Backbone as a ProteinNet text record, in pm:
[ID]
protein_1_A
[PRIMARY]
MLLRQFEEIEEKVEKLIGICKSLEVANLKLSNKIKSLEEELQGKIEAETKSADEKALIRSKVDNLLVRLDELAEN
[TERTIARY]
6922.8	6918.7	7058.7	7068.4	7187.7	7274	7334	7454.8	7500.2	7360	7383.3	7427.2	7372.2	7397.3	7562.9	7582.3	7786.6	7825.5	7801.7	7842.4	7839	7727.4	7774.2	7864.7	7854.4	7928.5	8094.6	8092.6	8218.8	8292.3	8187.9	8224.7	8265.7	8167	8199.8	8306.5	8356.8	8497	8605.4	8608.1	8678.9	8719.2	8593.5	8566.5	8694.1	8633.1	8688.5	8856.8	8896.4	9011.9	9106.8	9070.8	9117.5	9103.9	9016.1	9021.9	9176.7	9111.4	9241.7	9400.3	9402.8	9536.4	9581.2	9469.7	9522.6	9488.9	9438.2	9501	9640.1	9657.8	9814.7	9912.9	9878.8	9945.6	9987.2	9840.3	9854.3	9907.9	9946	9988.5	10131.8	10184.2	10314.3	10386.5	10282.7	10358.1	10307.7	10248.9	10236.6	10329.7	10381.6	10480.7	10623.9	10692	10779.5	10779.4	10631.1	10646.6	10677.4	10604.8	10661.5	10774.5	10829.9	11020.5	11098.6	11042.3	11137.1	11111.5	10996	10970	11064.9	11080.9	11125.7	11272.6	11327.4	11450.7	11487.3	11385.4	11403.1	11430.6	11337.5	11325.1	11442.3	11488.1	11652.9	11734.1	11780.1	11842.4	11837.7	11713.3	11684	11773.7	11626.1	11744.3	11878.6	11992.4	12104.4	12142.9	12111.1	12166.5	12102.4	12019.9	11967.6	12106.1	12104.5	12187	12340.3	12396.1	12523.2	12508.2	12385.3	12389.5	12414.3	12337.6	12351.7	12486.8	12536.7	12644.6	12763.6	12755	12870.2	12769.4	12702.9	12679.6	12723.1	12727.6	12708.4	12913.7	12970.7	13129.5	13129.1	13067.6	13105.9	13098.6	12943.6	12895.8	13070.7	13078.8	13225.7	13321.3	13367.4	13469.8	13499.4	13355.8	13363.3	13358.9	13247.2	13268.8	13423.9	13529.2	13658.3	13726.6	13709	13747.7	13735.4	13608.4	13581.4	13612.3	13640.8	13723.5	13881.2	13903.3	14055.6	14066	13973.6	13996	13986.3	13867.4	13843.7	13988.7	14048.9	14142.8	14266.6	14305	14385.7	14350.5	14217.8	14144.8	14206.7	14204.6	14190.5	14366.4	14467.6	14622.2	14668.5
10199.2	10210.7	10335.8	10408.1	10531.8	10441.6	10402.6	10297	10158.8	10107.8	9998.9	10097.8	10175.6	10239	10272.5	10373.5	10329.1	10248.5	10119.3	9982.8	9996.2	9960.1	9923.7	10033.7	10112.1	10275.1	10223.5	10203.3	10184.4	9971.3	9868	9802.7	9811.8	9927.7	9907.1	9999.7	10103.8	10151	10069.7	9967.1	9854.4	9774.1	9719.3	9654.1	9756.6	9859.3	9980.8	10000.7	9955.7	9984.4	9846.5	9764.5	9632.4	9612	9680.3	9676	9760.4	9906.4	9964.9	9908.5	9826.7	9802.3	9668.7	9541.5	9474.2	9504.9	9639.2	9702.4	9791.7	9816.3	9864.1	9752.7	9639.6	9513.3	9500.8	9468.9	9476.6	9555	9646.8	9777.6	9784.4	9736.5	9718.9	9610.7	9505.6	9371.7	9424	9466.9	9487.4	9606.1	9654.3	9788.5	9718.7	9610.6	9569.1	9461.2	9366.2	9355.4	9415.6	9528.7	9642	9626.7	9691.7	9733.7	9616.4	9505.1	9382.4	9332.3	9377.5	9350.5	9461.4	9587.7	9674.4	9680.1	9588	9558.3	9454.4	9389.4	9246.6	9295.2	9403.1	9473.3	9554.4	9620.6	9682.4	9578.4	9456.7	9370.9	9362.5	9291.3	9280.6	9336.6	9489.8	9569.1	9617.7	9581.8	9605.5	9515	9372.7	9242.2	9217	9341.3	9327.4	9431.3	9533.9	9643.7	9592.7	9492.9	9430.2	9381.6	9269.9	9177.9	9218.6	9370.6	9398.3	9511.1	9574.2	9645.8	9482.8	9424.7	9265.4	9203.5	9236.8	9193.8	9272.8	9435.1	9543.8	9502	9484.5	9445	9351	9230.5	9131.6	9150.7	9264.6	9282.9	9341.4	9429	9502.7	9478	9359.3	9284.4	9218.6	9119.2	9042.4	9100.7	9218	9358.8	9390.4	9415.3	9449.6	9319.7	9230.7	9074.1	9082.1	9058.1	9069.9	9217.2	9288	9376.8	9370.1	9302.5	9264	9179.9	9058.5	8960.3	8990.1	9085.4	9102.1	9230.3	9293.3	9350.1	9229.5	9171.3	9002.2	8968.8	8959.4	8920.4	8988.3	9098.4	9200.9	9205.2	9197.1	9208.4	9044.6
15082.7	14947.7	14868.6	14949.4	14890.6	14923.7	15002.7	15035.6	14954.9	14959.1	14799	14679.1	14640.5	14483.6	14480.4	14629	14622.8	14648.2	14671.5	14685.7	14522.5	14462.1	14305.4	14213.2	14252.1	14205.9	14249.5	14383	14382.8	14328.4	14306.7	14238	14086.3	14045.5	13892.8	13844.7	13973.4	13965.8	13982.7	14067.4	14091.9	13925.1	13911.2	13762.7	13644.2	13663.8	13549.4	13598	13703.6	13695.8	13691.3	13739	13665.1	13514.1	13482	13289.8	13267.9	13361.7	13292.8	13277	13443.5	13434.2	13335.5	13305.9	13208	13091.7	13059.2	12938.1	12922.3	13034.9	13042.1	13008.3	13136.8	13066.6	12878.7	12831.7	12701.7	12611	12666.5	12592.1	12592	12721.3	12728.3	12647.6	12603.4	12582.6	12412.5	12373.3	12213.6	12212.8	12292.9	12286.4	12274	12357.6	12334.6	12228.8	12202.7	12065.1	11924.2	11937.2	11835.1	11792	11943.1	11955.7	11894.1	11879.7	11895.4	11729.9	11691.9	11550.7	11445.7	11520	11462.4	11440.4	11560.4	11555.4	11507.1	11462	11394.1	11192.1	11183.8	11050.4	11018.9	11136.3	11096.6	11067.8	11185.4	11102.2	10939.3	10904.2	10816.8	10707	10713.9	10605.4	10627.5	10702.9	10738	10638.5	10662.3	10571.1	10427.9	10386.6	10242.1	10188.7	10225.8	10215.3	10224.6	10287.5	10294.5	10159	10150.8	10021.4	9920	9885.7	9751.4	9742.2	9851.1	9833.3	9746.9	9816.1	9775.9	9644.1	9620.5	9488.7	9358.8	9434.7	9321.4	9351.3	9400.8	9378.8	9341.6	9349.5	9258.4	9101.2	9034.3	8956.4	8912.5	8967.5	8918	8905.2	8990.8	8971	8856	8831.4	8709.5	8571.4	8556.5	8483.8	8414.8	8533.7	8510.5	8397.3	8504.1	8418	8291.6	8266.2	8181.3	8020.4	8091.6	8026.3	7951.3	8125.1	8083	7965	7959.8	7884.3	7782.2	7719.2	7582.3	7538.1	7654.4	7581.1	7580.4	7630.5	7602.2	7460.3	7437.9	7300	7176.2	7192.2	7107.4	7073.8	7195	7138.3	7124.4
[MASK]
+++++++++++++++++++++++++++++++++++++++++++++++++++++++++++++++++++++++++++

């Protein structure tokens, strides 16, 4: 009787160890996915910043050209 109880406890412990191992694997996969998504997000943020900088530069150049045209039209 006592031996059977130990066997049941041992089976439950083995099952829990298996569950823990599978959760560790799942956690590692999720951590890797998070890292990948963070890297992708960072790349998109950098691309958006670059695009905004280019847009500002283009707007500045156009504004300067408009000012020069206005000055030319006044003369």
